[in-house]
C-alpha positions as CSV (number, residue, x, y, z in Angstrom):
1,M,18.6,-69.2,-52.0
2,K,18.4,-72.9,-53.3
3,K,14.6,-74.4,-52.8
4,L,14.9,-77.3,-50.1
5,K,13.7,-80.5,-51.6
6,T,10.4,-82.4,-50.4
7,K,11.8,-85.3,-48.2
8,I,10.2,-88.8,-48.4
9,L,11.1,-91.7,-46.2
10,T,10.4,-95.0,-47.6
11,V,10.2,-98.3,-45.5
12,D,10.0,-101.6,-46.8
13,D,12.0,-104.7,-46.3
14,D,12.2,-105.7,-49.9
15,M,15.2,-103.6,-51.1
16,H,13.8,-103.9,-54.8
17,I,10.6,-102.2,-53.8
18,T,12.3,-99.2,-52.2
19,E,14.6,-98.8,-54.8
20,L,12.0,-98.7,-57.4
21,I,9.7,-96.1,-55.5
22,A,13.0,-93.9,-54.8
23,L,13.9,-94.1,-58.6
24,Y,10.3,-92.6,-59.4
25,L,10.1,-90.2,-56.7
26,K,13.7,-88.8,-57.3
27,R,12.4,-88.4,-61.2
28,E,9.8,-86.0,-59.6
29,G,12.5,-84.1,-57.6
30,Y,12.0,-85.6,-54.1
31,E,14.9,-86.4,-51.7
32,V,14.1,-90.0,-50.6
33,K,15.7,-92.0,-47.9
34,E,15.3,-95.8,-47.8
35,V,15.2,-97.9,-44.6
36,H,14.2,-101.7,-44.3
37,S,13.1,-102.3,-40.9
38,G,10.6,-101.0,-38.3
39,K,13.3,-100.0,-35.8
40,A,15.3,-98.1,-38.4
41,A,12.3,-96.2,-39.7
42,I,11.4,-95.1,-36.3
43,A,15.3,-93.8,-35.7
44,E,15.6,-92.4,-39.2
45,F,12.2,-90.6,-38.9
46,T,13.8,-88.2,-36.1
47,V,17.0,-87.8,-38.3
48,F,15.9,-87.4,-41.6
49,A,12.8,-85.4,-40.6
50,P,10.6,-86.4,-43.8
51,H,7.6,-84.5,-45.3
52,L,6.0,-87.6,-46.0
53,V,6.5,-91.2,-45.0
54,I,5.5,-94.5,-47.3
55,L,5.4,-97.4,-44.9
56,D,5.2,-101.0,-45.4
57,V,2.9,-102.8,-43.0
58,M,4.8,-106.2,-42.8
59,L,8.1,-105.2,-41.4
60,P,11.1,-107.0,-39.2
61,E,11.6,-105.7,-35.7
62,A,8.5,-103.7,-35.8
63,D,5.7,-103.8,-38.0
64,G,4.4,-100.8,-39.7
65,Y,1.3,-100.3,-37.3
66,E,3.9,-99.9,-34.4
67,V,5.8,-97.4,-36.4
68,L,2.9,-95.5,-37.3
69,R,1.8,-95.2,-33.7
70,E,5.2,-94.0,-32.9
71,I,5.2,-91.4,-35.7
72,R,1.9,-90.0,-34.4
73,R,3.1,-89.5,-30.9
74,V,5.2,-86.7,-32.3
75,S,4.1,-85.7,-35.7
76,S,1.3,-85.3,-38.2
77,V,3.3,-85.7,-41.2
78,P,1.4,-87.6,-43.8
79,V,1.7,-91.3,-43.8
80,I,1.0,-93.7,-46.9
81,L,0.8,-97.3,-45.7
82,L,1.9,-100.2,-48.2
83,T,0.1,-103.5,-47.5
84,A,-0.3,-106.8,-49.2
85,K,-3.3,-107.2,-47.2
86,G,-6.7,-106.2,-48.8
87,E,-9.1,-107.1,-46.2
88,T,-11.2,-104.2,-44.5
89,F,-9.9,-104.7,-41.0
90,D,-6.4,-104.0,-41.9
91,K,-7.3,-100.9,-44.0
92,V,-9.4,-99.7,-41.1
93,L,-6.7,-100.3,-38.6
94,G,-4.3,-98.2,-40.6
95,L,-6.8,-95.5,-40.9
96,E,-7.8,-95.5,-37.5
97,L,-4.2,-95.2,-36.3
98,G,-3.7,-92.0,-38.5
99,A,-2.6,-93.1,-41.8
100,D,-3.7,-90.9,-44.6
101,D,-3.9,-93.3,-47.6
102,Y,-3.1,-96.9,-48.4
103,V,-1.8,-98.6,-51.5
104,V,-2.5,-102.3,-51.8
105,K,0.7,-104.6,-53.1
106,P,1.2,-105.2,-56.1
107,F,0.8,-101.5,-57.2
108,E,1.8,-99.3,-60.1
109,A,4.7,-96.8,-59.2
110,K,3.1,-94.3,-61.1
111,E,-0.1,-94.5,-59.2
112,L,1.9,-94.4,-55.9
113,V,3.7,-91.1,-57.1
114,A,0.3,-89.7,-57.9
115,R,-1.1,-90.5,-54.5
116,V,2.2,-89.0,-53.0
117,K,1.6,-86.0,-54.9
118,A,-2.0,-85.8,-53.8
119,V,-1.3,-86.2,-50.2
120,L,1.4,-83.7,-50.2
121,R,-0.8,-81.2,-52.0
122,R,-3.7,-81.6,-49.3
123,F,-1.3,-81.4,-46.4
124,V,0.9,-78.5,-47.6
125,G,-2.4,-76.7,-48.9
126,T,-3.9,-76.7,-45.4
127,K,-0.7,-75.9,-43.7
128,E,-0.1,-72.7,-45.8
129,T,-3.7,-71.5,-45.2
130,D,-3.9,-67.9,-44.1
131,V,-4.5,-67.4,-40.3
132,S,-7.3,-65.2,-41.1
133,K,-9.2,-68.4,-41.8
134,Q,-9.0,-69.9,-38.4
135,I,-12.3,-70.9,-37.1
136,V,-13.6,-70.1,-33.5
137,Y,-16.4,-71.6,-31.4
138,P,-16.9,-71.6,-27.6
139,N,-14.1,-73.8,-26.2
140,L,-12.8,-74.5,-29.8
141,T,-10.2,-73.0,-32.2
142,I,-9.1,-74.4,-35.4
143,N,-6.1,-72.6,-37.0
144,P,-5.0,-73.9,-40.3
145,S,-2.0,-71.5,-40.6
146,T,-0.5,-73.5,-37.3
147,Y,-2.5,-76.8,-38.0
148,N,-3.7,-76.6,-34.3
149,V,-6.8,-77.5,-32.7
150,I,-7.3,-76.1,-29.5
151,Y,-9.9,-77.5,-27.2
152,R,-10.8,-76.0,-23.7
153,G,-7.4,-74.5,-23.7
154,E,-5.4,-77.8,-24.7
155,V,-3.9,-78.1,-28.0
156,L,-4.8,-81.4,-29.5
157,E,-2.9,-83.7,-31.9
158,F,-4.8,-84.1,-35.4
159,P,-3.3,-86.2,-38.1
160,P,-3.7,-84.3,-41.7
161,K,-7.1,-85.9,-42.5
162,E,-8.9,-85.4,-39.3
163,F,-7.8,-82.0,-39.3
164,E,-9.0,-81.4,-42.8
165,L,-12.2,-83.2,-42.0
166,I,-13.0,-81.2,-38.8
167,Y,-11.9,-78.0,-40.6
168,F,-14.1,-78.4,-43.7
169,L,-17.3,-79.5,-41.4
170,A,-16.7,-76.6,-38.9
171,S,-16.4,-74.1,-41.9
172,H,-19.9,-75.0,-42.9
173,P,-21.8,-75.2,-39.7
174,N,-25.3,-77.0,-39.9
175,Q,-24.7,-78.2,-43.4
176,V,-25.1,-81.6,-44.0
177,F,-22.7,-83.7,-46.1
178,T,-22.9,-87.1,-47.6
179,R,-20.1,-89.3,-47.0
180,D,-19.3,-89.1,-50.8
181,Q,-19.0,-85.4,-50.7
182,L,-16.7,-85.6,-47.7
183,L,-14.4,-88.3,-49.5
184,D,-14.4,-85.8,-52.5
185,H,-13.7,-82.7,-50.6
186,I,-11.0,-84.2,-48.2
187,W,-9.4,-87.3,-50.1
188,G,-10.1,-86.0,-53.6
189,Y,-10.8,-88.0,-56.7
190,E,-7.6,-89.9,-56.7
191,F,-8.6,-91.9,-53.6
192,V,-9.6,-95.2,-54.1
193,G,-11.5,-96.3,-51.1
194,D,-15.0,-96.6,-49.7
195,T,-17.3,-94.4,-47.3
196,R,-16.1,-96.5,-44.2
197,T,-13.0,-94.2,-44.2
198,V,-15.3,-91.3,-43.4
199,D,-16.9,-93.1,-40.5
200,V,-13.5,-94.0,-39.1
201,H,-12.2,-90.5,-39.1
202,I,-15.4,-89.0,-37.6
203,K,-15.2,-91.6,-34.9
204,R,-11.6,-90.5,-34.0
205,I,-12.6,-87.0,-33.9
206,R,-15.5,-87.4,-31.6
207,E,-13.2,-89.3,-29.3
208,K,-11.2,-86.1,-28.8
209,F,-14.5,-84.0,-28.0
210,Q,-15.7,-85.8,-25.2
211,K,-16.4,-83.1,-22.5
212,E,-19.8,-82.0,-21.8
213,G,-21.0,-78.6,-22.2
214,D,-20.0,-77.5,-25.6
215,N,-22.8,-76.0,-27.7
216,W,-21.5,-77.4,-31.0
217,S,-20.9,-81.2,-31.9
218,V,-20.3,-83.5,-35.1
219,K,-23.6,-85.0,-35.8
220,T,-24.6,-88.0,-37.5
221,I,-27.7,-87.7,-40.1
222,W,-28.8,-91.0,-40.3
223,G,-29.1,-92.4,-43.9
224,V,-27.3,-89.2,-45.1
225,G,-24.1,-88.2,-43.7
226,Y,-22.5,-85.7,-41.2
227,K,-22.8,-82.1,-40.1
228,F,-21.1,-79.7,-37.8
229,E,-24.0,-78.6,-35.4
230,S,-23.6,-75.3,-33.7
231,M,-26.5,-74.1,-31.6
């Protein structure tokens, strides 16, 4: 049986950029679909069913943040944001909306390909983890084979980085990790960012676990980092 190619949707209103990205990705064996507006991206996402999306922020018809929101409503597929904006606010907003990585323009095509490989490797690796490695606490089940987080009987939507972060912390109960350690474990050495990335993802994880009565929680250890505390 012929192995299916990994599919990548690239979204940018500059056709030269999407053509350049597609050229490099196709050389690596990926199947690539190019679109040039926010609305086209939302429509094509459902039809093409990509394994990863490279998404520009500044788009006609619907901007990248709106497209990202729509994707996150239905899927946890990895998303890499492309942006000409380097301000911390824009990066944080993208991460809070569920982006897995961001690349600031202008960028080297080879670096982007490396980021794509790193994100896919982490996402697929987590998806294929054996079901025996699921983690169970009272009111909480984290299942890496199905990529599900079940909290008080409800299946919660977790973008890839949030899932990997809660899975890693819950796999090491009561062990404290610095922000730098979490960046290394979850984002890998290829990631170029700061420790604010970890804080953003911890905040979003906590927002999903807001009911009282659990005997576990994600704790901040001030001046150090975070731990999954189980009593």
